[in-house]
N, C-alpha and C positions, 0 to 999 in steps of 0.2 A: 507786860506791855512791850518789853524789848523784843520778845520772840514774834509777836504780831507784826512789829515794824520790820523785822528781818524777813518775814514771809512776804509782806507787801513789797518791799524793795526787791527781794529775790524774784518775785513774779514780774515786776516791771523790767528788771534786768533780763530775765528769761524771754520776755516778749520782744524786747529790743534786739536781743541776740538772735532770736528766731527770724525777725524781720531782716537782719543783716546777712544771714546765712542763706546761700542759694539752695534751691531745691524745695520740693514740697514734701512735707512730712505731717501726717495727721496725728500730731502729738496732743495729748490732752492737757488740761490745766495742771494736774499734779506733776507730770514729767517736766513741763515748762518751769514750774516753780522750783522743783528739785534741782534742775540744771542751773537755774539762775542763782539759787542759794549756794549751791556747791561752787559755782564759778566765783561768786563773791567771796566765799571763805578761802578758796585757793589763792585768788589774787590778793586778798588781804594779807594772808600769811606770807606769801612770797614778796609782795611789795613792801611790807613793813620790815621784814627781815633784811631785805637788801637796801633799805633806806630810800626807796623811790618815792614814798609818800607817807603821810601821817595817818592817824586813825580815821579822819573824816575829810571830806572835801570833794570837789568836782573831779579831780584826777583819780581819786579813789573810786568814784562811781564809774568813770571810764575804764579803769582797770577791772572792775567787776564785770562790766560788759565784755571786755576782752577775754576774761576767764570763762565766762559763759559761752562765748563764741567757740573757744577752743574745745570745751566740753561737748558742745553741740556738733562740731565737726567729728569728734571722736565717736559720739553717739551714732551719727549718720554712717560712719565707716564700719562700725560694729553691727549695727542693726538694719543695714540697707536691705530693703525687700527686693526680691528679684522681679523685675518688671514683666518678664515673659511667663512667669508661673501663674 
């Protein structure tokens, strides 16, 4: 049940991050969920190790969104399609 919750929250985080990031990208459900989950894991690890927040809470959720936005920006930089091609 835990992993189902992680996927659902990761998808929500990915959708919010996608809405906050400028530009159009036709990413599907799976990439959005993966970026959301990865952003959540990265921000959880960094935030908890640095003592910025605990295991749960609203600040933790905002950190997950921030992590997903960073990953989305990196994704756009690496896989940007050439508009003239």
